[in-house]
Residue frames relative to the residue before (quaternion, step in Angstrom):
aa qw qx qy qz dx dy dz
M 1.0000 0.0000 0.0000 0.0000 0.00 0.00 0.00
Q 0.1995 -0.7435 0.6178 0.1600 3.53 -1.15 0.74
F 0.1854 -0.7697 0.6102 0.0270 3.50 -1.34 0.81
L 0.3535 -0.6818 0.6072 0.2035 3.51 -1.18 0.75
V 0.0434 -0.7583 0.6497 0.0310 3.59 -0.80 0.84
T 0.0723 -0.8079 0.5841 -0.0302 3.61 -0.43 1.20
I 0.2914 -0.6972 0.6352 0.1600 3.55 -1.21 0.90
H 0.1573 -0.8012 0.5716 0.0814 3.64 -0.87 0.85
R 0.1244 -0.7821 0.6100 -0.0264 3.55 -0.94 1.08
P 0.4782 -0.5965 0.5401 0.3519 3.60 -1.21 0.58
D 0.6113 -0.5937 0.3940 0.3443 3.46 -1.23 0.68
D 0.6922 0.4290 -0.2958 0.4993 3.58 1.18 -0.29
Y 0.3148 0.7785 -0.5007 0.2099 3.48 1.16 0.36
D 0.2417 -0.7658 0.5926 0.0626 3.41 -1.15 1.07
P 0.3197 -0.7776 0.4966 0.2158 3.62 -0.25 1.27
S 0.5486 0.6209 -0.4334 0.3545 3.68 1.03 -0.35
V 0.5490 0.6114 -0.3771 0.4273 3.67 1.29 -0.21
E 0.5738 0.5970 -0.3944 0.3983 3.55 1.19 -0.36
D 0.1668 -0.8026 0.5665 0.0843 3.54 -0.46 1.14
A 0.7482 -0.3986 0.3064 0.4329 3.59 -1.40 0.14
A 0.6288 0.5495 -0.3406 0.4320 3.54 0.96 -0.91
M 0.6305 0.5213 -0.3214 0.4768 3.62 0.98 -0.91
G 0.6750 0.5273 -0.2855 0.4300 3.49 0.78 -1.09
H 0.6315 0.5229 -0.2975 0.4891 3.57 1.05 -0.91
A 0.6899 0.4791 -0.3201 0.4381 3.61 0.82 -0.98
I 0.6373 0.4936 -0.3347 0.4879 3.62 0.98 -0.67
D 0.6608 0.4837 -0.3530 0.4525 3.59 0.81 -0.90
A 0.6371 0.5125 -0.3481 0.4585 3.81 1.00 -0.73
L 0.6488 0.5220 -0.3314 0.4435 3.50 0.97 -0.78
N 0.6318 0.5107 -0.3325 0.4790 3.55 0.96 -0.73
A 0.6693 0.5031 -0.3173 0.4452 3.53 0.81 -0.85
E 0.6099 0.5320 -0.3376 0.4806 3.64 1.13 -0.88
M 0.6569 0.5449 -0.3051 0.4225 3.59 0.89 -0.93
V 0.6488 0.4888 -0.2895 0.5064 3.54 1.10 -0.93
D 0.6873 0.4694 -0.3144 0.4566 3.58 0.75 -0.86
A 0.6629 0.4813 -0.3286 0.4701 3.66 1.08 -0.48
G 0.4101 -0.7206 0.4604 0.3170 3.56 1.35 -0.35
I 0.5864 0.6048 -0.4143 0.3445 3.65 0.95 0.43
R 0.5937 0.5815 -0.3833 0.4029 3.60 1.16 -0.27
V 0.2135 -0.7779 0.5849 0.0843 3.54 -0.77 1.11
F 0.7919 -0.1003 0.1232 0.5897 3.50 0.97 -1.03
V 0.0210 -0.7736 0.6333 0.0087 3.63 -1.14 0.64
G 0.1303 0.7821 -0.5984 0.1150 3.58 -1.03 0.80
G 0.2576 -0.7150 0.6198 0.1955 3.52 -1.19 0.56
L 0.3294 -0.7501 0.5441 0.1809 3.53 -1.15 0.64
Q 0.5115 -0.6293 0.5157 0.2763 3.54 -1.19 0.68
S 0.7087 -0.4517 0.2949 0.4547 3.60 -1.11 0.33
P 0.6013 -0.5781 0.4107 0.3681 3.59 -1.21 0.70
N 0.5912 0.5736 -0.3951 0.4067 3.66 1.02 -0.62
R 0.6104 0.5649 -0.3300 0.4465 3.58 1.27 -0.20
A 0.5803 0.6440 -0.3515 0.3537 3.48 1.25 -0.38
R 0.1433 -0.7106 0.6749 0.1379 3.60 -1.30 0.26
S 0.2222 -0.7825 0.5805 0.0368 3.46 -1.07 1.05
L 0.1324 -0.8051 0.5765 0.0437 3.58 -0.89 1.01
R 0.0596 -0.8256 0.5598 -0.0381 3.53 -0.65 1.15
P 0.3936 -0.7320 0.5064 0.2299 3.51 -0.75 1.05
Q 0.2735 -0.7711 0.5614 0.1243 3.60 -0.97 0.89
P 0.6368 -0.5341 0.3804 0.4056 3.57 -1.15 0.51
D 0.6901 0.4929 -0.3030 0.4347 3.65 0.95 -0.59
G 0.5713 -0.5915 0.3528 0.4463 3.58 1.40 0.00
A 0.5117 0.6094 -0.4408 0.4153 3.61 1.19 0.04
V 0.2226 -0.7339 0.6105 0.1978 3.51 -1.29 0.16
L 0.3412 -0.7629 0.5402 0.0992 3.48 -0.84 1.33
L 0.1662 -0.7734 0.6101 0.0442 3.53 -0.71 1.13
T 0.0346 0.7673 -0.6384 0.0503 3.58 -0.84 1.05
D 0.4625 -0.6204 0.5418 0.3281 3.54 -1.35 0.45
G 0.7462 0.4047 -0.3395 0.4052 3.45 -1.37 0.73
P 0.6640 -0.5363 0.3220 0.4096 3.53 -1.17 0.27
Y 0.6285 -0.5570 0.3925 0.3751 3.50 -1.35 0.46
L 0.7599 0.2891 -0.1546 0.5613 3.58 1.01 -0.83
Q 0.3027 -0.7156 0.6080 0.1633 3.54 -1.06 0.95
T 0.1777 0.7894 -0.5536 0.1969 3.60 -0.25 1.37
N 0.4528 -0.6587 0.4792 0.3625 3.57 -1.13 -0.13
E 0.7034 0.3302 -0.2719 0.5678 3.50 1.32 0.33
H 0.0857 -0.7821 0.6123 0.0780 3.60 -1.28 0.30
V 0.5400 -0.5860 0.4809 0.3656 3.45 -1.37 0.26
G 0.2336 -0.8079 0.5352 0.0793 3.54 -0.72 1.12
G 0.7822 -0.1356 0.0616 0.6050 3.63 1.16 -0.30
L 0.1808 -0.7912 0.5818 0.0534 3.46 -1.33 0.26
W 0.1302 -0.7333 0.6516 0.1442 3.40 -1.48 0.32
V 0.1962 -0.6943 0.6619 0.2034 3.57 -1.17 0.42
L 0.1315 -0.8045 0.5791 0.0115 3.57 -0.72 1.17
E 0.2084 -0.6875 0.6670 0.1975 3.62 -1.25 0.43
A 0.0638 0.8079 -0.5701 0.1349 3.52 -0.42 1.37
A 0.6132 -0.5965 0.3826 0.3491 3.53 -1.14 0.51
N 0.7783 -0.0907 0.1169 0.6102 3.48 1.20 -0.80
L 0.7454 -0.4141 0.3077 0.4221 3.54 -1.39 0.06
D 0.6461 0.5346 -0.3403 0.4255 3.59 1.05 -0.82
E 0.6252 0.5180 -0.3449 0.4710 3.57 1.05 -0.81
A 0.6681 0.5201 -0.3062 0.4352 3.54 0.87 -1.03
L 0.6239 0.5491 -0.2968 0.4703 3.55 1.03 -0.84
A 0.6346 0.5326 -0.3212 0.4587 3.58 1.01 -0.83
W 0.6586 0.4715 -0.2794 0.5157 3.68 1.10 -0.77
G 0.5897 0.5616 -0.3369 0.4726 3.57 1.17 -0.64
R 0.6394 0.5274 -0.3224 0.4572 3.55 0.95 -0.81
K 0.6445 0.5241 -0.2855 0.4780 3.53 1.05 -0.97
A 0.6320 0.5253 -0.3155 0.4744 3.56 1.02 -0.90
A 0.6526 0.5159 -0.3328 0.4440 3.66 0.82 -0.90
V 0.6833 0.4955 -0.2857 0.4538 3.56 0.91 -0.85
A 0.6789 0.4808 -0.3036 0.4645 3.54 0.96 -0.93
C 0.7363 0.4393 -0.2113 0.4693 3.56 0.88 -1.00
R 0.2723 -0.7860 0.5069 0.2262 3.58 1.23 -0.46
A 0.6197 0.4914 -0.3098 0.5277 3.39 1.04 0.95
P 0.6097 -0.5302 0.4321 0.4006 3.55 -1.37 0.42
V 0.1486 -0.7761 0.6109 0.0498 3.49 -1.08 0.81
E 0.1668 -0.7385 0.6416 0.1233 3.69 -1.10 0.66
V 0.1364 -0.7546 0.6393 0.0567 3.49 -1.16 0.88
R 0.0592 0.8218 -0.5584 0.0967 3.59 -0.66 1.18
P 0.4400 -0.6770 0.5161 0.2858 3.53 -0.78 0.84
L 0.3390 -0.6934 0.5944 0.2256 3.58 -1.19 0.73
H 0.5267 -0.6020 0.4901 0.3464 3.56 -1.25 0.46
S 0.4793 -0.6690 0.4915 0.2847 3.61 -1.02 0.83
M 0.0894 -0.7919 0.6026 0.0422 3.62 -0.54 1.01
L 0.0148 0.8044 -0.5906 0.0629 3.62 0.03 1.26
């Protein structure tokens, strides 16, 4: 099974608060995931003000707007796609991600696309 693990940040998050210890913890977690053979993909996201949203319109056109699709006070700051045996295993990795990133984490199963 594959799971999406997302890191959540407040919209006013300042990446300059990330110290060397945090960077080391995230690097160590990534290495542990690779060694365990569960990491499929990892990526950090730029600020939500860099997003562009596309919305289909009733007339068939697609409206392009600057900014994120959802207006919230938090955003996804990064993500992993993991190949885990079950939800419990994915949640164990999610706990490690929350500690390493010092942030809330969401773990969600991906639909199987066979």
